[in-house]
C-alpha positions as CSV (number, residue, x, y, z in Angstrom):
1,X,20.3,-165.4,96.3
2,X,16.8,-164.2,96.0
3,X,17.4,-161.4,98.4
4,X,20.5,-160.3,96.5
5,X,18.5,-160.2,93.2
6,X,15.7,-158.3,94.9
7,X,18.3,-155.8,96.2
8,X,19.8,-155.4,92.7
9,X,16.3,-154.9,91.2
10,X,15.5,-152.2,93.8
11,X,18.7,-150.4,93.1
12,X,18.0,-150.5,89.3
13,X,14.6,-149.0,89.9
14,X,15.9,-146.3,92.2
15,X,18.6,-145.3,89.7
16,X,16.3,-145.1,86.7
17,X,15.4,-141.6,85.5
18,X,12.0,-140.4,86.9
19,X,9.8,-138.9,84.3
20,X,8.7,-135.4,85.3
21,X,5.1,-134.2,84.9
22,X,6.3,-132.0,82.1
23,X,7.8,-134.9,80.2
24,X,4.7,-136.9,80.7
25,X,2.5,-134.1,79.3
26,X,4.9,-133.5,76.4
27,X,5.0,-137.1,75.4
28,X,1.2,-137.1,75.1
29,X,1.5,-134.1,72.8
30,X,4.2,-135.9,70.8
31,X,2.1,-139.0,70.4
32,X,-1.1,-137.1,69.4
33,X,0.2,-134.1,67.5
34,X,3.9,-134.4,66.9
35,X,4.1,-134.8,63.1
36,X,1.4,-132.2,62.6
37,X,3.3,-129.6,64.7
38,X,6.5,-130.2,62.8
39,X,4.6,-129.9,59.5
40,X,3.1,-126.7,60.6
41,X,6.6,-125.3,61.4
42,X,7.8,-126.4,57.9
43,X,4.9,-124.9,56.0
44,X,5.2,-121.6,58.0
45,X,8.9,-121.5,57.4
46,X,8.5,-121.9,53.7
47,X,5.7,-119.3,53.5
48,X,7.9,-116.7,55.3
49,X,11.0,-117.4,53.2
50,X,9.3,-117.8,49.8
51,X,6.7,-115.1,50.0
52,X,7.9,-112.8,52.8
53,X,4.5,-113.2,54.5
54,X,5.1,-113.2,58.3
55,X,1.5,-112.5,59.4
56,X,0.0,-115.1,61.7
57,X,-2.5,-117.4,60.0
58,X,-3.5,-119.9,62.8
59,X,-6.8,-119.2,64.3
60,X,-7.0,-119.0,68.1
61,X,-9.1,-121.8,69.7
62,X,-10.5,-121.0,73.1
63,X,-10.0,-123.8,75.6
64,X,-7.1,-125.4,73.7
65,X,-4.3,-123.5,75.4
66,X,-0.7,-124.8,75.3
67,X,0.6,-126.3,78.6
68,X,4.2,-125.1,77.9
69,X,6.4,-123.0,75.7
70,X,7.7,-123.8,72.2
71,X,10.9,-123.1,70.3
72,X,11.6,-123.8,66.6
73,X,15.1,-124.3,65.4
74,X,16.1,-124.5,61.8
75,X,19.5,-126.2,61.0
76,X,21.6,-126.9,57.9
77,X,23.0,-130.4,57.5
78,X,26.4,-131.1,59.0
79,X,29.2,-133.0,57.2
80,X,28.4,-136.2,59.0
81,X,24.7,-136.1,58.5
82,X,24.0,-134.8,62.0
83,X,22.5,-131.3,62.5
84,X,25.0,-128.6,61.6
85,X,24.9,-124.8,61.6
86,X,21.8,-123.2,63.1
87,X,20.0,-121.0,60.6
88,X,17.4,-119.7,63.0
89,X,16.0,-120.2,66.4
90,X,13.0,-118.5,68.0
91,X,10.4,-119.2,70.6
92,X,8.6,-118.5,73.9
93,X,9.3,-120.0,77.3
94,X,5.6,-119.8,78.3
95,X,2.3,-120.2,76.4
96,X,0.8,-116.9,77.6
97,X,-2.7,-117.9,76.7
98,X,-2.0,-119.2,73.2
99,X,-2.4,-122.6,71.6
100,X,0.4,-124.9,70.5
101,X,-0.4,-124.2,66.9
102,X,-0.1,-120.4,67.5
103,X,3.2,-120.9,69.4
104,X,4.7,-123.1,66.7
105,X,3.7,-120.7,63.9
106,X,5.1,-117.7,65.8
107,X,8.4,-119.5,66.5
108,X,8.7,-120.7,62.9
109,X,8.2,-117.2,61.6
110,X,10.7,-115.9,64.0
111,X,13.3,-118.5,63.1
112,X,12.8,-117.7,59.4
113,X,13.1,-113.9,59.7
114,X,13.6,-112.5,63.2
115,X,16.6,-114.2,64.7
116,X,19.2,-111.3,64.9
117,X,22.1,-113.7,65.4
118,X,22.0,-115.1,61.9
119,X,21.4,-113.9,58.3
120,X,17.8,-114.5,57.0
121,X,17.2,-117.9,55.4
122,X,17.3,-117.9,51.6
123,X,14.9,-119.8,49.4
124,X,17.7,-122.0,47.9
125,X,18.5,-123.3,51.4
126,X,15.0,-124.7,52.1
127,X,15.3,-128.2,50.6
128,X,18.4,-129.0,52.8
129,X,17.2,-127.5,56.1
130,X,15.8,-129.5,59.0
131,X,13.0,-128.2,61.3
132,X,13.2,-129.0,65.0
133,X,10.4,-128.2,67.4
134,X,11.2,-128.1,71.1
135,X,8.6,-128.3,73.8
136,X,9.8,-126.3,76.8
137,X,9.3,-127.3,80.4
138,X,8.9,-125.0,83.4
139,X,11.8,-123.0,84.7
140,X,13.5,-123.8,88.0
141,X,15.4,-121.0,89.8
142,X,19.1,-121.8,90.5
143,X,21.9,-120.1,92.3
144,X,24.9,-121.0,90.1
145,X,25.5,-122.6,86.7
146,X,27.0,-125.6,88.5
147,X,23.4,-126.7,88.9
148,X,22.9,-127.0,85.2
149,X,23.9,-129.9,82.9
150,X,24.2,-128.0,79.6
151,X,23.8,-131.2,77.5
152,X,20.4,-132.1,79.2
153,X,19.1,-128.7,80.5
154,X,18.6,-125.3,79.0
155,X,19.5,-122.0,80.7
156,X,17.5,-118.8,81.0
157,X,19.3,-115.7,82.2
158,X,17.2,-112.7,83.2
159,X,18.0,-109.1,84.3
160,X,14.8,-107.0,84.3
161,X,13.3,-107.0,80.8
162,X,16.5,-108.4,79.3
163,X,16.8,-112.2,78.9
164,X,18.6,-114.8,77.0
165,X,17.8,-118.5,76.4
166,X,20.1,-121.3,75.4
167,X,18.5,-124.7,74.7
168,X,20.0,-128.0,75.9
169,X,23.0,-129.0,73.9
170,X,23.8,-125.5,72.6
171,X,26.7,-125.3,75.0
172,X,29.4,-127.8,75.9
173,X,30.1,-126.4,79.4
174,X,28.0,-124.5,81.9
175,X,30.6,-121.7,82.1
176,X,30.4,-121.1,78.3
177,X,26.6,-121.4,78.6
178,X,26.5,-118.6,81.1
179,X,29.0,-116.3,79.3
180,X,27.1,-116.7,76.0
181,X,23.8,-116.0,77.7
182,X,25.1,-112.8,79.5
183,X,26.5,-111.5,76.2
184,X,23.3,-112.2,74.2
185,X,21.2,-110.4,76.9
186,X,23.6,-107.5,77.1
187,X,24.2,-108.0,80.8
188,X,27.4,-106.3,81.8
189,X,29.9,-107.4,84.4
190,X,28.7,-106.5,87.9
191,X,25.0,-106.3,87.0
192,X,22.7,-108.5,89.0
193,X,20.8,-111.3,87.1
194,X,18.7,-114.4,87.8
195,X,19.4,-117.9,86.6
196,X,16.9,-120.6,85.7
197,X,17.2,-124.1,84.2
198,X,14.6,-126.0,82.2
199,X,14.0,-129.3,80.3
200,X,12.9,-129.8,76.7
201,X,11.3,-132.6,74.7
202,X,12.1,-132.2,71.1
203,X,10.5,-133.2,67.7
204,X,12.7,-133.7,64.7
205,X,11.4,-133.3,61.1
206,X,13.3,-136.5,60.1
207,X,10.9,-139.5,60.6
208,X,13.6,-141.6,62.3
209,X,14.2,-138.8,64.8
210,X,10.7,-137.6,65.4
211,X,11.0,-137.7,69.2
212,X,13.9,-137.3,71.5
213,X,14.7,-136.3,75.1
214,X,16.9,-133.3,75.8
215,X,19.7,-135.7,76.9
216,X,20.7,-135.8,73.2
217,X,22.9,-133.0,71.9
218,X,21.3,-130.2,70.0
219,X,22.7,-128.3,67.0
220,X,25.3,-125.7,67.6
221,X,25.1,-122.0,66.8
């Protein structure tokens, strides 16, 4: 009996998800700075929409470089209280020598004014919008989209200087995820391209949803 219980316990441990180094580092950031990063995204969004000011304000701090990339997504409420229509999404896959504050500010400005897929956010929309900050893990090269779970992993498609990023949950199937990415990047049929998958750890503006894994569905665009 004891041996059987020990075997079951070992199987349970073996089947439990293993936290990646990225997830561990991201959770430290969430615990220490999560609410402040979301608040910075909200303040930046409102500044851009209400005043038209899209100039960076965050000062660069040497020695405080971000360990990963950041995306900011702004969504309107859905009919069932869950995130609905995406009103803007913008970000960077890598830090490129910048701090988390700089990345969040840049992404929030981009979501407010520079996402070409959607109309600019209007001032009257601000009270009902939700700000979501996604911390982006390292990319992993893959051969086909069959290696991506679109609900849990994002997809980066790259062909030279052209690229497209879809965050986890933006697509219901890997095939749709790839088609959408190719279309967004302007990659035509027959052109060669590279595929990469990645994880995210995401912060919601709503207090009860401050921190989630990328296993949960993201808003749709």
